[in-house]
Steps between C-alpha positions, in 0.01 A plus 500: 500500500270805574564430871874529464467816283283662766749401776796645303299816434423551864869438593602769252237737630603441859873552417393813308287635787793432764753677278258797465442507873886502560541788247215704637644536865532867579696423810776329308483778234552757794783300628668504172428874444629599842836328434519674153452846657720426805786393272436772242453231227187679363480834328311754703236581232423118471476459883273805532259368241494151653432623860133595483383189311710275720369644825135483365557123417662432835227670708230311310691178538548540871140631591346224303659241743538677818292717729715745687409653831548877544559683813786592740850391382716262698844621618741330265749347772393269779623644838535860381283803448510841356761618737751298264411749212622855446276740316793674336580178307227550252678721225366389150640812340852502649829445310569160640691168442841397341393632158433856637157523332236756620163369577335165482364357160389132487632494145864569601518157641803421717650842408206702655548797728296629801408312807123430465508262793563471872793304637363307796780417751550199723720464815798339334824653627714201406334479150429138518136562383380382830302724753733586789227446745356169390793353314265407224436622143261769452194393304362728228124491441252601234350835581183414309341203323701484180642262230865439438572647157886496498803419713875457512670230714831457342691806609890446528743720678661740249182536286400855417135410547379751756192320625695172567242235585159652462124442451236684305137473609193632337156594645267622236231581745726758640665575170828456674842319407722406801870468476685328796876517443830390671348178621703202624248217446183482291218279609244551231490407106391667182134535469416410857222679683613625843275629786560814693737422775642187332876456515661534166867507581757624758717827521844476360797693367473417122552775244783721360497756779304303770766237522768780581618496868394876529144410428282394803292183444162609374194431281464725201133531425355687221129535400402611144158577360375513137390847389491699169689214330785501747597307816522771749662486853246487805588631829348226738616638832161596593354162412712349778481776762 
């Protein structure tokens, strides 16, 4: 009888431990938080108060499992280089976007202003998401070692989601968050560790304005860093030069 009681107790403890492990997953917490902020489903005050503790938990969780190399960043698209970027693209304080909002703020979600990123163009005159020279999709790669902390792969034409299909990566060693948007395909999953130079998707035309015929096919790539309780835009041009 005692043997059965011990076995049952162990089973309950294992189940409780598994449930606790599932609940204590900062990557999943960030995924949910990012969607709440993106869709404006959380009040700003609540989002601001959650940001710091969540980033702290996320950083500890990632660094306890992965050792990330630091150094020169990889260019984010195979077959291309910095000549595909325009320095004037980076305008975090500009009035920009369909909502006519001035300046970028992470907490504005999908209704944000500014352009705290670079649009990296590919050769695609017929807008079929294939490189005009090779006839193949253009692979998007991780610029640094990182962990996939959020993504969207279900964008449909007509949606007002500006990023379309996108990926968020986090590298706590660099204190950086990487946002790759307008992707066609995504080849990584939530919580996956990716190495610098690893393919994570392909360039596409997904997103509210990126799908418009007037928009050239490009990768929208933003980098944020956590400073003074805020996620601030980071100009990474010189990291790739």
